[in-house]
C-alpha positions as CSV (number, residue, x, y, z in Angstrom):
1,M,0.0,0.0,0.1
2,S,1.2,3.3,-1.0
3,D,1.7,6.8,1.3
4,E,-1.6,7.9,-0.5
5,E,-3.8,5.0,-0.1
6,R,-2.7,4.8,3.8
7,N,-3.5,8.7,4.2
8,D,-6.8,7.8,2.1
9,H,-7.6,5.7,5.2
10,A,-6.6,7.8,7.8
11,H,-9.5,10.3,7.7
12,L,-13.1,10.0,9.3
13,S,-16.1,9.8,7.0
14,G,-19.0,11.6,7.8
15,A,-20.3,8.7,10.0
16,G,-17.5,8.3,12.0
17,W,-17.5,11.8,13.2
18,L,-21.1,11.7,13.8
19,A,-20.3,8.0,15.9
20,L,-17.4,10.4,17.8
21,A,-19.5,12.8,18.4
22,V,-22.5,10.4,19.8
23,L,-19.9,8.8,21.9
24,L,-18.7,11.9,23.5
25,G,-22.1,12.8,24.2
26,F,-22.1,9.6,25.9
27,L,-18.9,10.0,28.0
28,G,-20.2,13.6,28.8
29,A,-23.8,12.5,30.4
30,A,-21.9,9.6,32.0
31,A,-19.5,12.2,33.9
32,W,-22.2,14.6,34.6
33,Y,-24.3,11.7,36.0
34,A,-20.9,10.5,38.0
35,I,-20.4,14.1,39.3
36,S,-23.8,14.9,40.7
37,G,-24.3,11.4,42.2
38,W,-21.3,12.1,44.1
39,N,-22.2,15.8,45.1
40,S,-25.6,14.2,46.4
41,L,-24.1,12.0,48.7
42,G,-23.5,14.9,51.0
43,A,-20.5,14.8,54.1
44,S,-19.9,11.2,53.7
45,Q,-16.5,10.5,55.0
46,I,-14.4,7.3,52.8
47,S,-12.3,5.4,55.4
48,T,-8.3,4.7,54.8
49,F,-9.5,1.1,53.9
50,G,-12.1,2.6,51.9
51,W,-9.8,4.4,49.4
52,F,-7.3,1.7,49.4
53,A,-9.9,-0.6,48.4
54,L,-11.4,1.9,45.8
55,S,-7.9,2.3,44.5
56,A,-6.9,-1.5,44.2
57,G,-10.4,-2.2,42.6
58,S,-9.8,0.1,40.1
59,L,-6.1,-0.7,39.1
60,I,-6.9,-4.4,39.3
61,T,-9.8,-3.7,36.8
62,I,-7.4,-1.6,34.3
63,A,-4.7,-4.3,34.4
64,V,-7.3,-7.1,33.7
65,G,-8.7,-5.0,30.7
66,G,-5.1,-4.4,29.5
67,G,-4.1,-8.0,29.8
68,L,-7.3,-9.5,28.0
69,M,-6.6,-6.8,25.3
70,T,-2.9,-7.8,24.8
71,L,-4.2,-11.7,24.8
72,L,-6.7,-10.3,22.3
73,F,-4.3,-9.0,19.8
74,Y,-1.5,-11.5,20.7
75,S,-3.7,-14.1,19.4
76,N,-4.7,-12.1,16.3
77,R,-1.0,-11.2,15.5
78,N,-0.1,-15.1,15.6
79,N,-3.0,-16.2,14.0
80,Y,-4.6,-18.4,16.8
81,D,-8.1,-17.1,16.1
82,R,-8.2,-17.7,12.4
């Protein structure tokens, strides 16, 4: 594939931009919902163990997701899923 053909495929079409706008709208709505939910809790306190559990759960979730994506790409590159 030449450089010109690669550049033609790098641009989003109208439907791609629309999908991106819709997804960004969903992200904004989710952020607004999370912030309003957090603020409606009032003066609730999280203990040190609670912060540790929240941090550990978030890190483990990101690590598992990253590991699964790594396995997906590894499997695809080595033709294990064909």
